[in-house]
C-alpha positions in Angstrom: 101.1 -72.3 81.3 100.4 -72.5 85.0 97.0 -72.2 86.5 96.6 -69.6 89.2 95.8 -72.4 91.7 99.2 -74.1 91.0 101.2 -71.0 91.9 103.0 -70.8 95.2 101.3 -68.8 97.9 101.8 -65.0 97.5 102.4 -65.2 93.7 100.0 -63.9 91.0 100.0 -64.4 87.3 102.2 -61.8 85.5 99.4 -60.6 83.2 97.1 -60.0 86.2 99.8 -58.0 88.0 100.4 -55.9 84.9 96.6 -55.1 84.7 96.4 -54.3 88.4 99.3 -51.8 88.0 97.3 -50.1 85.3 99.9 -50.7 82.6 97.3 -52.2 80.2 94.4 -54.6 80.1 94.9 -58.2 81.1 94.5 -59.3 77.4 97.0 -56.7 76.3 99.4 -57.9 79.0 99.3 -61.4 77.6 100.3 -60.1 74.2 103.1 -58.0 75.6 104.4 -61.0 77.4 104.3 -63.1 74.2 106.0 -60.3 72.3 108.9 -60.3 74.8 108.1 -56.8 76.0 107.9 -57.6 79.7 110.8 -58.2 82.1 110.8 -59.6 85.6 113.8 -58.6 87.7 115.6 -57.6 84.6 114.9 -60.8 82.6 112.5 -61.1 79.7 109.6 -63.4 80.4 107.6 -64.9 77.5 105.4 -67.2 79.6 101.8 -66.1 80.3 100.8 -67.4 83.7 104.3 -66.8 85.1 104.1 -66.2 88.8 105.4 -63.0 90.3 105.5 -61.7 93.9 104.0 -58.2 93.8 105.9 -57.3 97.0 109.4 -58.1 95.8 109.6 -58.7 92.0 110.3 -55.8 89.7 108.2 -55.9 86.6 108.9 -53.5 83.7 107.9 -52.9 80.1 110.8 -53.3 77.7 111.0 -50.6 75.1 108.2 -48.3 74.0 104.7 -49.3 73.5 102.1 -47.3 71.6 99.8 -45.3 73.8 96.3 -46.6 73.5 93.8 -43.9 72.7 90.1 -44.2 72.0 87.8 -41.2 71.2 84.2 -40.8 70.4 83.3 -38.5 67.6 79.9 -37.1 66.6 80.2 -37.6 62.9 78.5 -34.9 60.9 76.1 -35.8 58.1 77.7 -35.5 54.7 81.1 -37.0 55.3 82.2 -40.6 54.9 83.7 -42.8 57.6 86.4 -43.9 55.2 87.1 -42.7 51.6 85.2 -44.5 48.8 86.8 -42.3 46.1 89.6 -39.8 45.7 87.1 -36.9 45.7 85.2 -37.9 48.8 85.6 -36.3 52.2 86.0 -38.6 55.1 86.6 -38.4 58.9 90.4 -38.0 58.6 90.0 -35.2 56.0 87.6 -33.3 58.3 89.4 -34.1 61.5 93.1 -34.4 60.8 94.0 -34.6 64.5 92.5 -38.1 64.5 94.7 -39.3 61.6 96.5 -41.9 63.8 93.2 -43.5 64.9 91.0 -45.9 62.9 87.2 -45.8 62.8 85.5 -48.7 64.6 82.8 -49.8 62.2 81.1 -47.3 60.0 78.4 -44.7 59.6 77.4 -44.0 56.0 77.7 -40.5 54.5 74.0 -39.6 55.0 74.0 -40.7 58.7 75.3 -38.9 61.7 76.1 -39.5 65.3 78.5 -41.4 67.4 81.5 -43.4 66.1 84.6 -44.5 68.0 88.1 -44.2 66.6 91.0 -46.0 68.2 94.4 -47.6 67.9 93.4 -50.3 70.4 92.7 -53.6 68.6 90.9 -55.0 71.7 88.3 -52.2 71.5 87.8 -52.7 67.8 87.4 -56.5 68.3 85.0 -56.0 71.2 82.7 -53.9 69.1 83.0 -55.4 65.6 83.9 -59.0 66.4 81.5 -61.8 65.2 80.4 -62.5 68.8 80.1 -58.9 69.9 77.3 -58.1 72.3 77.8 -54.3 72.2 74.6 -52.5 71.5 74.3 -49.6 69.1 71.2 -47.4 69.4 69.8 -45.2 66.6 67.0 -42.7 66.2 65.4 -42.9 62.7 63.1 -40.4 61.0 61.1 -41.7 58.1 59.0 -40.1 55.3 56.1 -42.5 55.7 54.3 -43.4 58.9 55.8 -46.2 61.0 53.4 -49.0 61.4 53.2 -51.6 64.2 53.8 -54.2 61.5 57.1 -52.5 60.5 58.3 -52.2 64.1 57.6 -55.9 64.8 59.2 -57.0 61.5 62.4 -55.2 62.2 62.4 -56.5 65.8 62.1 -60.1 64.7 64.7 -59.8 62.0 64.7 -59.4 58.2 66.5 -61.5 55.6 69.3 -59.5 53.9 71.6 -61.2 51.4 70.1 -64.6 52.4 70.8 -64.2 56.1 68.4 -63.0 58.7 69.3 -60.0 60.9 69.7 -60.6 64.6 66.6 -59.7 66.8 66.6 -56.0 67.5 64.9 -53.8 70.0 62.5 -51.4 68.3 60.2 -48.7 69.6 58.0 -46.1 67.8 58.6 -42.7 69.2 56.0 -40.9 67.1 54.3 -41.3 63.7 57.5 -41.0 61.7 60.2 -41.6 64.2 61.4 -44.9 65.8 64.4 -46.1 67.8 66.3 -49.3 67.0 69.0 -51.1 69.0 71.3 -53.5 67.1 74.1 -55.9 68.1 75.5 -56.2 64.6 76.6 -53.8 61.9 75.9 -55.1 58.4 76.4 -52.7 55.5 73.5 -50.1 55.3 71.6 -52.4 57.6 69.0 -50.0 59.0 68.4 -48.4 55.6 67.9 -51.9 54.0 65.6 -53.0 56.9 63.5 -49.9 56.5 63.4 -50.4 52.8 62.1 -53.9 53.3 59.3 -52.3 55.4 58.6 -49.7 52.7 59.9 -46.9 54.8 62.1 -44.1 53.4 64.7 -42.8 55.8 65.0 -39.0 56.1 67.4 -38.9 59.0 69.5 -41.6 60.8 71.3 -40.8 64.0 73.4 -43.1 66.2 73.0 -42.0 69.8 74.7 -44.8 71.8 77.5 -47.3 71.5 77.5 -49.6 74.5 77.5 -47.3 77.6 78.7 -44.3 75.5 75.8 -42.0 75.0 75.5 -38.9 72.9 74.5 -36.7 75.8 75.1 -33.0 75.0 77.5 -33.8 72.1 76.9 -31.9 68.9 77.9 -32.5 65.3 81.8 -32.4 65.1 82.4 -32.8 68.8 85.2 -35.2 69.9 86.1 -36.5 73.4 88.6 -39.1 74.6 87.2 -42.0 76.5 88.2 -42.6 80.1 90.1 -45.7 81.1 86.9 -46.9 82.8 84.9 -46.4 79.6 87.5 -48.2 77.5 87.7 -51.2 79.9 84.0 -51.6 79.9 84.2 -52.7 76.2 87.1 -55.1 77.0 85.4 -56.8 80.0 
């Protein structure tokens, strides 16, 4: 693989050219090259870092590639993200138009709010990967009053299954409502953290994923993310 600095003057890396042309992200471009789906002047190129002249070389995608689509859904309370039994109702049952897209992460049946669905592996990896820095923000309503001690305890981290949760950003909004921002997504994490603080959750709503905010969305609303919004997760 050639470093950009070793290319002749006027040439740029093939994957960079593909991204600049808006064909896909730079990472996706690398994979397309490795898969033999990119040609330069009619010849398949499998070398990432290959130098092309944007003024004279003709770069093309060989064959069809799946259109990448990412949507945000306001998941209603009462349906599962993915089926846990034959009798359960999940997102794809309730929203058949989204059948070709996979949920990114999960929201349990009794929770509501934002969830992304996509066929773009880079988006999924950016949000659910082990080193993900994407924040998820929630509003939580509890049966019992939320104490300063509980807020501080959740912020510092709570041991679940022998492993401490990452530090979180927490804020009490009123006596029985608090917000919490996480950078991880362990199973039933907020409910288990609240339980450790002797709090019973009455309502749990996800209102933000990264830069994607709930805004005026209501239960059941769906919208497709713009290219700029999608690329923000991949950067």
